[in-house]
N, C-alpha and C positions, 0 to 999 in steps of 0.2 A: 067418712065413707057412708054412702047412702045404704039403706037396707037392701035395696036390689043388687047393688054392687057387692055388698058383703055376702049375700046369699049366693051370688054367682061365684065368688071366690071360694066359699065353702064347698059348693058343688064340684067345682073343678079341682080343688085341692084334694078332696076325698077320692075322686076318680083317678087322678094322676098319681097320687101316692099309692093307692091300691095297685095300679098297673106297674109302678116302679117296684113295689115289693114282690109282686108275682114275677117280674123279670129277674129280680135278684135271686129268687128261689130257683128259677130255671138255670141261672148261671151257676149257682151253688151245686146243682146236680152234675155239672161238668167236672166237678172234683172227684167223682167216683172213678177210681182207677180200675175198677172191674169192667167198666164200660168204655173208658176212654184212655188213650195214651197221650201224655203231654209231658213237657219238661217243667221242672220246678220254676224256671224263669217265666214260663207262660202264665202260671198261676200268680206269680209275683207281679207281672205286668198288668194282668186283669185287675187285681186288687188295688194296685197303685193308681190306675186310671179311674177306678170307681171312687176311691177315697179323694182324689183330686176333684172329681165332679161334685161329690158331697160338700167339699170345702167351698167350691164355687157357688153352690146353692146357698150355703150358710152366709157367704159374703154378700150375695145378692139380696138376701132378706134383711141383712144388717144395713145395707146402703139403699135399699129400695130400688136398686138398679137391675140391670140385666147382664148376665155373663153366660157364655157358652163355651164348650170345648170343641175341638176339632173332632171329626169322625175317628173312631177307634180302628186301628189295624194291629193285629197281633204280631204279624211278621212282615 
């Protein structure tokens, strides 16, 4: 990997991981039952789809390939 491509990877990885972590924190806020009403199955579905996507990312890095999930629908 050339230095330029490596620098671009680091730049994008840091930005995208930071954005993903911020999004996860916002999703975590949805668990506050004082502010939101939801069924346990809703929380289970959210965590299941997130874990599946993390697994997909892990596999993509292992294989050097590209994988993506469908759009998420709660109900």
